[in-house]
N, CA, C and O atoms as a GROMACS GRO file, in nm:
protein
  428
    1MET      N    1   0.190  -0.806   1.001
    1MET     CA    2   0.270  -0.775   0.907
    1MET      C    3   0.190  -0.749   0.752
    1MET      O    4   0.078  -0.799   0.734
    2VAL      N    5   0.252  -0.674   0.653
    2VAL     CA    6   0.196  -0.658   0.531
    2VAL      C    7   0.286  -0.737   0.452
    2VAL      O    8   0.404  -0.753   0.486
    3THR      N    9   0.223  -0.798   0.323
    3THR     CA   10   0.300  -0.871   0.238
    3THR      C   11   0.309  -0.782   0.115
    3THR      O   12   0.215  -0.713   0.077
    4VAL      N   13   0.392  -0.785   0.071
    4VAL     CA   14   0.410  -0.715  -0.091
    4VAL      C   15   0.428  -0.824  -0.196
    4VAL      O   16   0.515  -0.904  -0.162
    5THR      N   17   0.368  -0.852  -0.316
    5THR     CA   18   0.373  -0.972  -0.394
    5THR      C   19   0.488  -0.897  -0.484
    5THR      O   20   0.510  -0.776  -0.492
    6GLU      N   21   0.572  -1.032  -0.564
    6GLU     CA   22   0.652  -0.981  -0.651
    6GLU      C   23   0.641  -0.877  -0.764
    6GLU      O   24   0.719  -0.789  -0.802
    7ALA      N   25   0.498  -0.924  -0.815
    7ALA     CA   26   0.448  -0.806  -0.928
    7ALA      C   27   0.429  -0.672  -0.877
    7ALA      O   28   0.455  -0.576  -0.950
    8ALA      N   29   0.380  -0.652  -0.738
    8ALA     CA   30   0.372  -0.492  -0.684
    8ALA      C   31   0.517  -0.490  -0.650
    8ALA      O   32   0.539  -0.388  -0.715
    9ALA      N   33   0.638  -0.520  -0.600
    9ALA     CA   34   0.757  -0.497  -0.597
    9ALA      C   35   0.813  -0.454  -0.719
    9ALA      O   36   0.869  -0.346  -0.734
   10ASP      N   37   0.796  -0.546  -0.814
   10ASP     CA   38   0.872  -0.515  -0.951
   10ASP      C   39   0.813  -0.375  -0.996
   10ASP      O   40   0.884  -0.290  -1.050
   11LYS      N   41   0.650  -0.355  -0.963
   11LYS     CA   42   0.624  -0.237  -1.037
   11LYS      C   43   0.675  -0.111  -0.944
   11LYS      O   44   0.691  -0.001  -0.998
   12ILE      N   45   0.695  -0.124  -0.837
   12ILE     CA   46   0.722  -0.019  -0.733
   12ILE      C   47   0.911   0.024  -0.774
   12ILE      O   48   0.957   0.138  -0.761
   13LYS      N   49   0.979  -0.083  -0.815
   13LYS     CA   50   1.098  -0.068  -0.821
   13LYS      C   51   1.117   0.015  -0.954
   13LYS      O   52   1.198   0.107  -0.964
   14GLY      N   53   1.036  -0.027  -1.054
   14GLY     CA   54   1.048   0.026  -1.165
   14GLY      C   55   1.014   0.179  -1.180
   14GLY      O   56   1.067   0.254  -1.262
   15MET      N   57   0.912   0.217  -1.085
   15MET     CA   58   0.865   0.337  -1.078
   15MET      C   59   0.967   0.446  -1.009
   15MET      O   60   0.980   0.566  -1.037
   16LEU      N   61   1.032   0.370  -0.913
   16LEU     CA   62   1.132   0.450  -0.824
   16LEU      C   63   1.260   0.483  -0.913
   16LEU      O   64   1.329   0.583  -0.889
   17THR      N   65   1.288   0.399  -1.011
   17THR     CA   66   1.393   0.388  -1.108
   17THR      C   67   1.354   0.505  -1.202
   17THR      O   68   1.432   0.597  -1.227
   18ASP      N   69   1.246   0.498  -1.245
   18ASP     CA   70   1.213   0.605  -1.353
   18ASP      C   71   1.195   0.739  -1.279
   18ASP      O   72   1.212   0.842  -1.344
   19GLN      N   73   1.163   0.744  -1.153
   19GLN     CA   74   1.185   0.879  -1.081
   19GLN      C   75   1.311   0.931  -1.043
   19GLN      O   76   1.327   1.046  -1.002
   20GLY      N   77   1.406   0.841  -1.057
   20GLY     CA   78   1.551   0.880  -1.028
   20GLY      C   79   1.575   0.868  -0.872
   20GLY      O   80   1.667   0.930  -0.819
   21ASN      N   81   1.483   0.779  -0.793
   21ASN     CA   82   1.492   0.765  -0.676
   21ASN      C   83   1.480   0.598  -0.640
   21ASN      O   84   1.378   0.551  -0.591
   22PRO      N   85   1.580   0.530  -0.668
   22PRO     CA   86   1.571   0.418  -0.647
   22PRO      C   87   1.577   0.362  -0.496
   22PRO      O   88   1.525   0.257  -0.459
   23GLU      N   89   1.656   0.462  -0.407
   23GLU     CA   90   1.677   0.449  -0.270
   23GLU      C   91   1.550   0.461  -0.187
   23GLU      O   92   1.561   0.418  -0.072
   24TYR      N   93   1.417   0.517  -0.225
   24TYR     CA   94   1.323   0.532  -0.159
   24TYR      C   95   1.231   0.416  -0.116
   24TYR      O   96   1.255   0.298  -0.142
   25GLY      N   97   1.142   0.452  -0.061
   25GLY     CA   98   1.067   0.309   0.007
   25GLY      C   99   0.893   0.370  -0.058
   25GLY      O  100   0.884   0.481  -0.111
   26LEU      N  101   0.782   0.287  -0.043
   26LEU     CA  102   0.685   0.302  -0.017
   26LEU      C  103   0.619   0.311   0.090
   26LEU      O  104   0.628   0.226   0.178
   27ARG      N  105   0.534   0.426   0.098
   27ARG     CA  106   0.460   0.470   0.249
   27ARG      C  107   0.298   0.411   0.213
   27ARG      O  108   0.228   0.450   0.120
   28MET      N  109   0.272   0.332   0.290
   28MET     CA  110   0.136   0.288   0.294
   28MET      C  111   0.032   0.350   0.422
   28MET      O  112   0.059   0.318   0.538
   29MET      N  113  -0.052   0.414   0.402
   29MET     CA  114  -0.146   0.478   0.517
   29MET      C  115  -0.287   0.443   0.483
   29MET      O  116  -0.330   0.391   0.381
   30ILE      N  117  -0.359   0.488   0.605
   30ILE     CA  118  -0.469   0.474   0.586
   30ILE      C  119  -0.550   0.597   0.647
   30ILE      O  120  -0.542   0.621   0.767
   31ALA      N  121  -0.634   0.678   0.558
   31ALA     CA  122  -0.697   0.800   0.601
   31ALA      C  123  -0.820   0.778   0.612
   31ALA      O  124  -0.872   0.674   0.571
   32GLY      N  125  -0.900   0.895   0.681
   32GLY     CA  126  -1.051   0.879   0.677
   32GLY      C  127  -1.088   0.922   0.562
   32GLY      O  128  -1.012   1.003   0.509
   33GLY      N  129  -1.194   0.888   0.501
   33GLY     CA  130  -1.261   0.951   0.380
   33GLY      C  131  -1.320   0.833   0.299
   33GLY      O  132  -1.309   0.714   0.328
   34GLY      N  133  -1.388   0.890   0.187
   34GLY     CA  134  -1.472   0.804   0.113
   34GLY      C  135  -1.601   0.776   0.166
   34GLY      O  136  -1.639   0.807   0.278
   35CYS      N  137  -1.683   0.699   0.056
   35CYS     CA  138  -1.822   0.670   0.146
   35CYS      C  139  -1.816   0.549   0.226
   35CYS      O  140  -1.922   0.509   0.273
   36SER      N  141  -1.707   0.483   0.249
   36SER     CA  142  -1.702   0.367   0.368
   36SER      C  143  -1.640   0.424   0.484
   36SER      O  144  -1.662   0.377   0.595
   37GLY      N  145  -1.570   0.515   0.466
   37GLY     CA  146  -1.507   0.562   0.619
   37GLY      C  147  -1.345   0.578   0.588
   37GLY      O  148  -1.286   0.682   0.619
   38PHE      N  149  -1.288   0.482   0.535
   38PHE     CA  150  -1.148   0.490   0.530
   38PHE      C  151  -1.090   0.466   0.392
   38PHE      O  152  -1.153   0.390   0.318
   39GLN      N  153  -0.956   0.532   0.338
   39GLN     CA  154  -0.928   0.520   0.229
   39GLN      C  155  -0.756   0.483   0.247
   39GLN      O  156  -0.680   0.516   0.338
   40TYR      N  157  -0.732   0.409   0.131
   40TYR     CA  158  -0.578   0.388   0.118
   40TYR      C  159  -0.505   0.480   0.056
   40TYR      O  160  -0.550   0.529  -0.048
   41ARG      N  161  -0.383   0.522   0.106
   41ARG     CA  162  -0.312   0.610   0.040
   41ARG      C  163  -0.177   0.538   0.036
   41ARG      O  164  -0.140   0.469   0.130
   42LEU      N  165  -0.100   0.556  -0.082
   42LEU     CA  166   0.024   0.531  -0.135
   42LEU      C  167   0.098   0.654  -0.140
   42LEU      O  168   0.037   0.760  -0.156
   43ALA      N  169   0.247   0.650  -0.125
   43ALA     CA  170   0.321   0.756  -0.178
   43ALA      C  171   0.470   0.696  -0.149
   43ALA      O  172   0.499   0.603  -0.074
   44PHE      N  173   0.557   0.774  -0.229
   44PHE     CA  174   0.691   0.713  -0.208
   44PHE      C  175   0.749   0.827  -0.100
   44PHE      O  176   0.695   0.934  -0.075
   45ASP      N  177   0.852   0.785  -0.053
   45ASP     CA  178   0.916   0.834   0.096
   45ASP      C  179   1.059   0.802   0.088
   45ASP      O  180   1.100   0.689   0.062
   46LYS      N  181   1.144   0.917   0.116
   46LYS     CA  182   1.291   0.882   0.120
   46LYS      C  183   1.344   0.787   0.277
   46LYS      O  184   1.448   0.722   0.293
   47GLN      N  185   1.256   0.805   0.353
   47GLN     CA  186   1.294   0.740   0.493
   47GLN      C  187   1.169   0.722   0.590
   47GLN      O  188   1.060   0.776   0.572
   48ALA      N  189   1.198   0.648   0.681
   48ALA     CA  190   1.077   0.590   0.739
   48ALA      C  191   1.091   0.710   0.851
   48ALA      O  192   1.193   0.777   0.858
   49ASN      N  193   0.986   0.728   0.932
   49ASN     CA  194   0.997   0.824   1.024
   49ASN      C  195   0.971   0.737   1.190
   49ASN      O  196   0.920   0.625   1.192
   50GLU      N  197   1.011   0.806   1.315
   50GLU     CA  198   1.001   0.738   1.415
   50GLU      C  199   0.898   0.642   1.481
   50GLU      O  200   0.907   0.560   1.572
   51VAL      N  201   0.793   0.686   1.397
   51VAL     CA  202   0.655   0.604   1.446
   51VAL      C  203   0.626   0.514   1.330
   51VAL      O  204   0.506   0.498   1.311
   52ASP      N  205   0.713   0.445   1.242
   52ASP     CA  206   0.681   0.374   1.142
   52ASP      C  207   0.717   0.229   1.178
   52ASP      O  208   0.804   0.197   1.258
   53GLN      N  209   0.655   0.163   1.122
   53GLN     CA  210   0.705   0.004   1.108
   53GLN      C  211   0.780   0.000   0.976
   53GLN      O  212   0.738   0.075   0.888
   54VAL      N  213   0.894  -0.081   0.948
   54VAL     CA  214   0.947  -0.102   0.797
   54VAL      C  215   0.907  -0.244   0.774
   54VAL      O  216   0.923  -0.334   0.856
   55VAL      N  217   0.851  -0.257   0.653
   55VAL     CA  218   0.837  -0.413   0.606
   55VAL      C  219   0.942  -0.407   0.495
   55VAL      O  220   0.946  -0.306   0.424
   56GLU      N  221   1.035  -0.514   0.473
   56GLU     CA  222   1.119  -0.511   0.353
   56GLU      C  223   1.092  -0.650   0.297
   56GLU      O  224   1.111  -0.753   0.362
   57GLN      N  225   1.041  -0.647   0.158
   57GLN     CA  226   1.010  -0.787   0.117
   57GLN      C  227   1.037  -0.755  -0.048
   57GLN      O  228   0.996  -0.654  -0.105
   58ASN      N  229   1.103  -0.845  -0.100
   58ASN     CA  230   1.124  -0.877  -0.250
   58ASN      C  231   1.193  -0.712  -0.292
   58ASN      O  232   1.142  -0.645  -0.382
   59GLY      N  233   1.284  -0.677  -0.233
   59GLY     CA  234   1.351  -0.565  -0.262
   59GLY      C  235   1.312  -0.444  -0.238
   59GLY      O  236   1.389  -0.363  -0.289
   60ILE      N  237   1.216  -0.392  -0.177
   60ILE     CA  238   1.158  -0.281  -0.152
   60ILE      C  239   1.130  -0.263  -0.013
   60ILE      O  240   1.099  -0.361   0.055
   61LYS      N  241   1.137  -0.128   0.044
   61LYS     CA  242   1.100  -0.113   0.177
   61LYS      C  243   0.955  -0.040   0.175
   61LYS      O  244   0.930   0.047   0.092
   62VAL      N  245   0.873  -0.079   0.263
   62VAL     CA  246   0.738  -0.023   0.298
   62VAL      C  247   0.758   0.033   0.434
   62VAL      O  248   0.828  -0.016   0.523
   63PHE      N  249   0.684   0.148   0.439
   63PHE     CA  250   0.696   0.238   0.570
   63PHE      C  251   0.566   0.262   0.594
   63PHE      O  252   0.499   0.310   0.502
   64ILE      N  253   0.501   0.232   0.726
   64ILE     CA  254   0.372   0.212   0.771
   64ILE      C  255   0.365   0.280   0.920
   64ILE      O  256   0.457   0.255   0.998
   65ASP      N  257   0.276   0.351   0.954
   65ASP     CA  258   0.261   0.415   1.092
   65ASP      C  259   0.190   0.350   1.161
   65ASP      O  260   0.099   0.287   1.107
   66ASN      N  261   0.206   0.343   1.286
   66ASN     CA  262   0.131   0.242   1.388
   66ASN      C  263   0.013   0.233   1.371
   66ASN      O  264  -0.047   0.125   1.371
   67LYS      N  265  -0.059   0.383   1.349
   67LYS     CA  266  -0.184   0.374   1.339
   67LYS      C  267  -0.264   0.277   1.239
   67LYS      O  268  -0.354   0.196   1.260
   68SER      N  269  -0.202   0.313   1.130
   68SER     CA  270  -0.243   0.264   0.992
   68SER      C  271  -0.207   0.096   1.010
   68SER      O  272  -0.285   0.010   0.970
   69MET      N  273  -0.106   0.072   1.061
   69MET     CA  274  -0.060  -0.082   1.055
   69MET      C  275  -0.170  -0.136   1.131
   69MET      O  276  -0.211  -0.242   1.085
   70ILE      N  277  -0.238  -0.088   1.246
   70ILE     CA  278  -0.396  -0.160   1.279
   70ILE      C  279  -0.459  -0.218   1.201
   70ILE      O  280  -0.492  -0.336   1.211
   71TYR      N  281  -0.496  -0.109   1.072
   71TYR     CA  282  -0.613  -0.159   0.981
   71TYR      C  283  -0.532  -0.227   0.860
   71TYR      O  284  -0.604  -0.255   0.764
   72LEU      N  285  -0.424  -0.253   0.849
   72LEU     CA  286  -0.312  -0.332   0.743
   72LEU      C  287  -0.277  -0.440   0.769
   72LEU      O  288  -0.231  -0.513   0.681
   73MET      N  289  -0.288  -0.478   0.888
   73MET     CA  290  -0.226  -0.599   0.944
   73MET      C  291  -0.248  -0.706   0.883
   73MET      O  292  -0.368  -0.728   0.893
   74GLY      N  293  -0.189  -0.798   0.815
   74GLY     CA  294  -0.223  -0.905   0.727
   74GLY      C  295  -0.286  -0.885   0.615
   74GLY      O  296  -0.365  -0.970   0.575
   75ALA      N  297  -0.264  -0.769   0.544
   75ALA     CA  298  -0.317  -0.706   0.427
   75ALA      C  299  -0.194  -0.730   0.309
   75ALA      O  300  -0.076  -0.715   0.343
   76GLU      N  301  -0.220  -0.758   0.202
   76GLU     CA  302  -0.138  -0.804   0.081
   76GLU      C  303  -0.137  -0.679  -0.019
   76GLU      O  304  -0.242  -0.617  -0.034
   77LEU      N  305  -0.032  -0.644  -0.080
   77LEU     CA  306  -0.025  -0.529  -0.176
   77LEU      C  307   0.010  -0.614  -0.297
   77LEU      O  308   0.108  -0.688  -0.304
   78ASP      N  309  -0.069  -0.597  -0.378
   78ASP     CA  310  -0.046  -0.650  -0.521
   78ASP      C  311  -0.049  -0.545  -0.655
   78ASP      O  312  -0.104  -0.434  -0.653
   79TYR      N  313   0.006  -0.591  -0.746
   79TYR     CA  314  -0.019  -0.516  -0.873
   79TYR      C  315  -0.078  -0.600  -0.979
   79TYR      O  316  -0.016  -0.703  -1.007
   80VAL      N  317  -0.176  -0.577  -1.037
   80VAL     CA  318  -0.291  -0.677  -1.114
   80VAL      C  319  -0.311  -0.580  -1.258
   80VAL      O  320  -0.331  -0.458  -1.259
   81GLU      N  321  -0.302  -0.649  -1.353
   81GLU     CA  322  -0.343  -0.591  -1.499
   81GLU      C  323  -0.426  -0.688  -1.580
   81GLU      O  324  -0.407  -0.808  -1.596
   82GLY      N  325  -0.530  -0.604  -1.630
   82GLY     CA  326  -0.640  -0.653  -1.672
   82GLY      C  327  -0.714  -0.590  -1.785
   82GLY      O  328  -0.661  -0.496  -1.845
   83LEU      N  329  -0.842  -0.638  -1.824
   83LEU     CA  330  -0.880  -0.537  -1.944
   83LEU      C  331  -0.936  -0.415  -1.890
   83LEU      O  332  -0.957  -0.322  -1.968
   84MET      N  333  -0.961  -0.404  -1.770
   84MET     CA  334  -1.028  -0.279  -1.723
   84MET      C  335  -0.916  -0.171  -1.699
   84MET      O  336  -0.943  -0.054  -1.674
   85GLY      N  337  -0.777  -0.224  -1.710
   85GLY     CA  338  -0.682  -0.140  -1.657
   85GLY      C  339  -0.556  -0.198  -1.558
   85GLY      O  340  -0.565  -0.316  -1.528
   86ALA      N  341  -0.467  -0.140  -1.519
   86ALA     CA  342  -0.375  -0.195  -1.438
   86ALA      C  343  -0.376  -0.083  -1.305
   86ALA      O  344  -0.417   0.033  -1.311
   87GLY      N  345  -0.315  -0.159  -1.175
   87GLY     CA  346  -0.298  -0.084  -1.070
   87GLY      C  347  -0.266  -0.137  -0.956
   87GLY      O  348  -0.265  -0.259  -0.967
   88PHE      N  349  -0.234  -0.096  -0.832
   88PHE     CA  350  -0.210  -0.158  -0.739
   88PHE      C  351  -0.340  -0.206  -0.661
   88PHE      O  352  -0.444  -0.145  -0.686
   89LYS      N  353  -0.344  -0.299  -0.578
   89LYS     CA  354  -0.453  -0.375  -0.525
   89LYS      C  355  -0.424  -0.402  -0.367
   89LYS      O  356  -0.332  -0.475  -0.332
   90ILE      N  357  -0.486  -0.357  -0.302
   90ILE     CA  358  -0.464  -0.412  -0.145
   90ILE      C  359  -0.591  -0.503  -0.102
   90ILE      O  360  -0.708  -0.466  -0.087
   91ASN      N  361  -0.542  -0.618  -0.088
   91ASN     CA  362  -0.609  -0.726  -0.043
   91ASN      C  363  -0.620  -0.722   0.154
   91ASN      O  364  -0.532  -0.757   0.232
   92ASN      N  365  -0.737  -0.675   0.181
   92ASN     CA  366  -0.708  -0.667   0.319
   92ASN      C  367  -0.815  -0.741   0.417
   92ASN      O  368  -0.933  -0.708   0.425
   93PRO      N  369  -0.753  -0.846   0.490
   93PRO     CA  370  -0.881  -0.917   0.560
   93PRO      C  371  -0.952  -0.829   0.686
   93PRO      O  372  -1.034  -0.884   0.761
   94ASN      N  373  -0.916  -0.704   0.701
   94ASN     CA  374  -0.977  -0.635   0.824
   94ASN      C  375  -1.103  -0.565   0.753
   94ASN      O  376  -1.204  -0.528   0.813
   95ALA      N  377  -1.081  -0.554   0.618
   95ALA     CA  378  -1.190  -0.455   0.568
   95ALA      C  379  -1.321  -0.545   0.576
   95ALA      O  380  -1.309  -0.660   0.534
   96LYS      N  381  -1.444  -0.506   0.624
   96LYS     CA  382  -1.547  -0.578   0.649
   96LYS      C  383  -1.664  -0.540   0.515
   96LYS      O  384  -1.768  -0.601   0.490
   97GLY      N  385  -1.614  -0.429   0.447
   97GLY     CA  386  -1.692  -0.393   0.334
   97GLY      C  387  -1.624  -0.306   0.281
   97GLY      O  388  -1.524  -0.263   0.339
   98THR      N  389  -1.671  -0.252   0.133
   98THR     CA  390  -1.633  -0.149   0.040
   98THR      C  391  -1.723  -0.073  -0.033
   98THR      O  392  -1.815  -0.141  -0.078
   99CYS      N  393  -1.728   0.039  -0.060
   99CYS     CA  394  -1.805   0.141  -0.130
   99CYS      C  395  -1.816   0.050  -0.267
   99CYS      O  396  -1.745  -0.046  -0.297
  100GLY      N  397  -1.937   0.111  -0.350
  100GLY     CA  398  -1.952   0.040  -0.499
  100GLY      C  399  -1.831   0.056  -0.582
  100GLY      O  400  -1.791  -0.041  -0.646
  101CYS      N  401  -1.759   0.185  -0.588
  101CYS     CA  402  -1.636   0.203  -0.651
  101CYS      C  403  -1.514   0.142  -0.614
  101CYS      O  404  -1.420   0.130  -0.693
  102GLY      N  405  -1.513   0.094  -0.476
  102GLY     CA  406  -1.410   0.039  -0.449
  102GLY      C  407  -1.264   0.121  -0.375
  102GLY      O  408  -1.164   0.078  -0.318
  103GLU      N  409  -1.301   0.219  -0.402
  103GLU     CA  410  -1.236   0.332  -0.348
  103GLU      C  411  -1.187   0.365  -0.180
  103GLU      O  412  -1.096   0.431  -0.130
  104SER      N  413  -1.296   0.285  -0.127
  104SER     CA  414  -1.285   0.313   0.037
  104SER      C  415  -1.323   0.174   0.121
  104SER      O  416  -1.364   0.071   0.066
  105PHE      N  417  -1.305   0.188   0.242
  105PHE     CA  418  -1.365   0.050   0.300
  105PHE      C  419  -1.387   0.061   0.445
  105PHE      O  420  -1.322   0.144   0.510
  106GLN      N  421  -1.467  -0.010   0.497
  106GLN     CA  422  -1.510  -0.007   0.659
  106GLN      C  423  -1.456  -0.111   0.730
  106GLN      O  424  -1.436  -0.208   0.658
  107VAL      N  425  -1.424  -0.129   0.852
  107VAL     CA  426  -1.398  -0.201   0.935
  107VAL      C  427  -1.485  -0.267   1.032
  107VAL      O  428  -1.437  -0.343   1.116
   0.00000   0.00000   0.00000
C-alpha cells in the first residue's frame, strides 16, 4: 500500500480546489526513463480505471495502476518545503538507487 502524509494531502487538496476540481484524485505512475531506468509521474484524474487500485487517505484518492503498484508498494508520498524549494517527495523502499539529480530510480 502507498501512504500519503498529511502535508502531501493538504497540498493536493489545495491544488485541486484551486483548479476547480476538488472531486478529482491523484494518479501515481511509474514510467520508464531517466538515467536510472524508472521515473515517477503524478497527475490529477477524475476517476480510477478498471486496472487501478485506489488508496484513500487524509481526504484524497490516489489511483495506481497494477504495474506501477509493484514498484510503489510501501512507498510514502510527502510534501516538503526547504531552502532549496518545495515539492512532492516519494520515499520508496523498493528503490535501490537514484541518479545524481534524483529524478529517476532503479530497482
